[in-house]
Each structure stands twice: as C-alpha cells, then as structure tokens.
C-alpha positions in Angstrom: 155.0 -80.2 234.8 158.9 -79.2 234.6 158.4 -79.2 230.9 155.5 -76.5 231.2 157.6 -74.2 233.4 160.6 -74.5 231.1 158.3 -73.5 228.2 156.7 -70.8 230.3 160.2 -69.2 231.1 161.4 -69.5 227.4 158.4 -68.4 225.6 157.1 -65.7 228.0 159.5 -64.6 230.7 163.1 -64.5 229.4 164.2 -61.1 227.9 161.0 -59.3 229.3 161.0 -56.5 231.7 157.6 -56.0 233.4 156.9 -52.5 234.7 154.6 -53.7 237.3 153.2 -56.9 239.1 149.8 -56.2 237.3 151.5 -56.1 234.0 153.3 -59.5 234.8 150.0 -61.1 236.0 148.1 -59.9 233.0 150.8 -61.4 230.6 151.0 -64.6 232.5 147.1 -65.0 232.2 147.3 -64.2 228.3 150.2 -66.9 228.0 148.3 -69.6 230.0 145.1 -69.0 227.7 147.4 -69.3 224.6 149.2 -72.4 226.1 146.0 -74.0 226.8 143.8 -72.9 223.9 145.8 -72.1 220.9 149.4 -73.8 221.2 149.5 -77.2 219.5 151.3 -80.1 220.8 152.6 -83.0 218.8 152.2 -85.3 221.8 148.6 -84.3 221.7 148.3 -85.4 218.0 148.6 -81.8 216.8 146.1 -80.2 219.0 145.9 -77.8 221.9 145.3 -79.2 225.3 141.7 -77.9 225.4 140.9 -79.5 221.9 142.6 -82.8 222.9 140.6 -83.1 226.1 137.2 -82.0 224.4 137.7 -84.6 221.7 138.7 -87.4 224.1 135.7 -86.6 226.2 133.3 -86.5 223.3 134.7 -89.9 222.2 134.2 -91.4 225.6 130.7 -90.2 226.0 129.7 -91.5 222.4 131.3 -94.8 223.2 129.4 -94.9 226.6 126.0 -94.1 224.9 126.5 -96.8 222.1 127.4 -99.5 224.7 
C-alpha cells in the first residue's frame, strides 16, 4: 500500500497545481483508472492489475470446472 501512495505522489501529484478541489478529484479518478487498467507491473507478469485479476479468476474457474 505504501508503494501505491509513493507512486501516486510521484506520477500524479508532485509538480502539479490544481485550481480547485474538483480538478484534483477528477485528476485522481483518472489516475486511479490508469493505474488499475493501463499501467503494467512486472510483479504482475507485465499486466495491469485488472488484467492480472481477470486472468487469474478465469484460470481458477476453468480449473474448478475441469475437476
């Protein structure tokens, strides 16, 4: 979790000036979507978190059905 907040600050927050709270919230939501859906992670075998969880779930479902 600490790694996530460090990345959030580095990739989205540092050096930015937000004109309003609404702009900050919009930018944060955009970053969270990017982080979960587009940003790849080597720890997740080069996939985004959503891709990794989807693949893992599909593998478990297939394994369950074949047993």
